[in-house]
C-alpha positions in Angstrom: -5.8 -11.7 14.4 -9.2 -12.9 14.6 -10.6 -13.3 11.0 -7.0 -13.3 9.3 -7.2 -15.9 7.5 -10.9 -15.1 5.8 -9.6 -11.8 5.0 -6.5 -13.2 3.1 -8.6 -16.2 1.0 -11.1 -13.5 0.0 -9.2 -11.1 -0.6 -7.0 -13.1 -2.3 -9.3 -13.3 -5.2 -9.9 -9.9 -6.3 -6.7 -9.2 -8.0 -8.1 -12.0 -10.3 -11.8 -9.8 -11.4 -10.0 -8.2 -14.5 -12.3 -5.7 -16.3 -12.2 -7.6 -19.6 -13.1 -11.0 -17.3 -15.4 -13.8 -18.6 -19.0 -13.5 -17.2 -22.6 -14.9 -18.1 -25.6 -13.8 -15.9 -27.7 -17.5 -14.3 -30.0 -18.9 -16.2 -33.0 -21.7 -15.3 -32.6 -24.1 -12.8 -29.6 -21.7 -11.4 -31.8 -18.7 -10.5 -33.7 -21.3 -8.6 -30.3 -22.4 -7.1 -29.4 -18.5 -6.1 -32.5 -18.4 -4.3 -31.9 -21.9 -2.2 -28.8 -20.0 -1.9 -30.0 -17.2 -0.1 -32.0 -19.0 1.7 -29.7 -21.4 3.2 -27.2 -18.1 3.9 -30.4 -16.6 5.6 -30.4 -19.5 8.2 -26.6 -19.7 9.0 -27.5 -23.3 7.5 -23.6 -23.7 6.0 -24.3 -27.3 4.6 -27.1 -26.3 3.1 -24.7 -23.6 1.4 -22.6 -25.7 0.2 -24.7 -28.1 -1.3 -26.7 -25.7 -3.8 -23.3 -23.3 -4.0 -21.6 -26.3 -5.1 -24.1 -26.3 -8.1 -23.4 -22.8 -8.9 -19.6 -23.8 -9.2 -18.5 -22.3 -5.4 -16.2 -23.6 -3.8 -16.1 -23.8 -0.6 -13.9 -23.3 2.6 -13.9 -23.7 6.2 -11.2 -21.1 7.8 -10.9 -20.1 10.7 -14.3 -20.8 12.1 -15.6 -19.4 9.0 -17.4 -20.8 5.7 -16.4 -18.9 2.7 -18.4 -20.0 -0.7 -16.3 -18.2 -3.7 -16.4 -18.5 -7.4 -13.7 -18.8 -9.7 -13.1 -15.4 -11.4 -11.4 -17.1 -14.6 -14.8 -18.7 -15.1 -17.6 -17.3 -17.1 -19.6 -17.7 -13.4 -17.8 -15.2 -11.9 -20.8 -14.7 -9.5 -20.3 -14.2 -6.1 -18.5 -14.3 -2.8 -19.9 -15.5 0.6 -18.6 -15.9 4.2 -20.5 -16.8 7.4 -20.3 -18.6 10.5 -21.9 -21.4 10.7 -24.9 -21.7 13.1 -25.7 -18.1 13.0 -28.0 -16.5 11.6 -26.8 -13.1 10.3 -28.3 -9.7 12.0 -27.1 -7.7 9.3 -25.4 -8.1 5.0 -21.8 -6.5 4.5 -21.6 -6.1 1.0 -18.7 -5.3 -1.9 -20.8 -4.9 -4.9 -17.7 -3.4 -6.9 -14.2 -5.2 -5.9 -11.0 -4.5 -7.5 -12.8 -1.5 -9.2 -13.4 0.1 -5.7 -10.1 -0.6 -5.1 -9.9 -1.6 -0.9 -13.8 -2.1 -0.4 -13.5 -5.6 0.5 -10.4 -5.4 3.3 -13.4 -2.2 4.9 -16.3 -4.7 4.1 -14.1 -7.4 5.9 -12.9 -5.5 8.9 -16.9 -4.9 9.5 -17.4 -8.5 9.4 -14.2 -9.9 11.6 -15.8 -7.7 14.1 -19.5 -8.7 13.7 -20.6 -11.8 15.5 -24.2 -11.5 13.6 -22.5 -10.4 10.2 -22.9 -12.1 6.8 -20.3 -11.2 4.1 -21.3 -10.6 0.5 -19.3 -10.2 -2.6 -19.6 -9.9 -6.2 -17.5 -12.4 -8.0 -16.6 -10.5 -10.8 -15.0 -6.9 -11.8 -18.1 -4.3 -12.7 -16.8 -4.2 -16.3 -16.8 -7.9 -16.8 -18.7 -9.8 -19.6 -19.5 -6.2 -21.2 -18.8 -5.4 -25.5 -16.7 -2.6 -26.3 -19.1 0.0 -26.8 -21.3 -0.5 -23.5 -21.3 3.0 -22.2 -25.0 2.8 -19.7 -24.9 0.5 -16.9 -27.5 -1.4 -17.3 -25.2 -2.6 -20.0 -22.7 -4.0 -17.7 -24.1 -6.9 -17.2 -21.8 -7.5 -14.3 -22.4 -4.9 -12.4 -24.6 -6.0 -9.5 -25.4 -2.5 -8.5 -27.4 -1.8 -11.2 -28.6 -5.6 -11.9 -31.1 -7.3 -10.3 -30.1 -10.6 -12.7 -26.9 -11.1 -10.9 -26.3 -13.5 -8.7 -25.3 -11.3 -6.1 -28.2 -8.9 -6.6 -30.7 -12.5 -6.7 -29.1 -13.5 -3.0 -29.3 -9.7 -2.2 -32.9 -9.7 -3.1 -33.5 -13.2 -1.1 -32.1 -11.7 2.2 -33.9 -8.6 1.8 -36.8 -10.5 1.7 -36.5 -11.7 5.0 -35.9 -8.3 6.6 -31.9 -8.0 6.5 -30.5 -4.8 6.3 -27.8 -4.2 4.9 -24.4 -1.9 4.3 -22.9 -1.2 1.0 -19.9 -0.4 0.3 -18.4 1.8 -2.5 -15.7 4.0 -3.6 -15.0 7.5 -5.3 -11.9 9.4 -6.5 -10.9 11.7 -3.7 -13.2 15.4 -3.9 -12.3 18.5 -2.3 -13.9 18.9 1.1 -16.0 15.0 1.8 -14.1 11.9 2.8 -17.3 9.9 3.4 -20.6 10.1 1.5 -23.3 8.2 3.4 -27.1 8.1 1.8 -30.3 5.6 1.9 -30.5 5.0 -1.6 -33.6 4.8 -2.7 -34.9 3.8 1.4 -36.2 5.4 4.0 -33.3 6.6 6.7 -33.6 5.3 10.6 -32.4 4.3 13.3 -29.4 2.3 11.1 -28.1 5.1 8.5 -28.1 7.5 11.9 -26.2 5.2 13.9 -22.9 4.9 11.1 -23.6 8.8 10.4 -22.8 9.3 14.1 -19.7 7.1 14.1 -18.5 8.1 11.3 -18.2 11.4 12.6 -16.7 10.0 15.1 -14.0 9.0 13.9 -13.3 12.3 11.9 -14.3 11.5 8.6 -15.6 14.4 7.1 -19.0 12.5 6.3 -21.3 14.2 3.2 -25.0 13.4 3.7 -27.9 14.8 1.9 -28.2 16.8 -1.2 -25.2 18.3 -2.4 -23.9 19.2 -5.7 -20.6 18.0 -4.8 -21.7 14.8 -4.3 -25.5 14.0 -5.6 -24.4 11.9 -7.9 -22.9 9.3 -5.1 -26.5 8.9 -3.5 -26.9 5.9 -5.0 -30.4 6.7 -5.6 -30.9 4.2 -8.0 -29.1 0.8 -6.7 -30.5 -1.8 -7.3 -30.2 -3.1 -3.7 -31.1 0.0 -1.9 -34.7 0.0 -4.5 -35.2 -3.5 -3.2 -35.4 -2.7 0.3 -37.3 0.6 -0.1 -39.7 -2.2 -1.5 -39.2 -4.1 2.0 -39.3 -1.3 4.2 -35.9 -2.7 5.6 -32.5 -1.0 6.3 -30.2 0.1 3.6 -26.8 2.3 4.1 -25.1 3.5 1.0 -21.7 4.2 1.9 -18.9 5.6 -0.6 -15.6 5.7 0.7 -12.8 8.1 -1.0 -9.5 6.6 -2.4 -7.6 8.2 0.3 -9.0 6.9 3.0 -9.6 3.4 0.8 -5.2 3.5 0.7 -4.7 4.3 3.8 -4.4 1.0 6.3 -5.6 2.8 9.7 -8.1 4.9 8.1 -9.9 1.8 7.2 -9.3 0.2 10.2 -11.1 3.4 12.0 -13.8 3.0 9.5 -14.4 -0.3 9.7 -14.4 0.0 13.4 -17.3 2.5 13.7 -19.5 0.6 11.4 -19.6 -2.4 13.4 -20.0 -0.3 16.2 -22.8 1.4 14.7 -24.4 -2.2 14.4 -23.9 -3.0 18.3 -25.8 -0.3 19.0 -28.7 -0.8 17.2 -28.4 -4.7 18.7 -27.7 -3.2 22.0 -31.2 -1.4 21.8 -33.4 -4.1 19.9 -33.4 -2.7 16.4 -30.8 -5.9 15.2 -30.9 -9.4 16.5 -28.9 -12.6 15.9 -29.2 -16.3 17.7 
């Protein structure tokens, strides 16, 4: 299967992303290096990405025609994972902000990446609770929660990609609730063609898709999501997806959802809304 080696390598890092894992925010020159990394990824420049990634402690592996950059989850610089196709300028970013915490979201994200030749995959490098004090309770108190903290490496790289106009598909998970399998939202950004295409393709899979204001899922709309806020500021597309636990634990349903998301991206590419070269 195309992308199987990549999926195995990336997914293999996730179990080590533990709640009590080590983590520190970047500082000093590391912040500038993250901006350089975002620029290299946005250009599909694998050589530059490896060079800058090395300064950030990212290991690099070329497998299955892709470059995988990944931090060591057992170190305090447990920062991010990125997968790109060398020489391909990406047209969309597939994001997994809470690996291990939101079980199997990386499997869906990698499934989308595998099906989209112009997708860039971006994943957090630590559990969302890593590096937090034992009494942390507000999301902003968790330094590795990339959807809540703009100072995380994931958020900094995502912001750099958004500044270049790249749309984002971001995957989350929730515990099963009655009457809904997927909650779909533009976060703080405005809806648009990508959101509409995703909603249509997901509905065709048979999953029960929740959209708009509803007391059953208002807390899952991601209105304060950092990447969504950056997208709103730049007027770029942001699609926030919450997937039920039952869906995420079913390999067949994961693959069907990944296929639907990839087809939604294809729909926009065909209409000229997304392009890559």
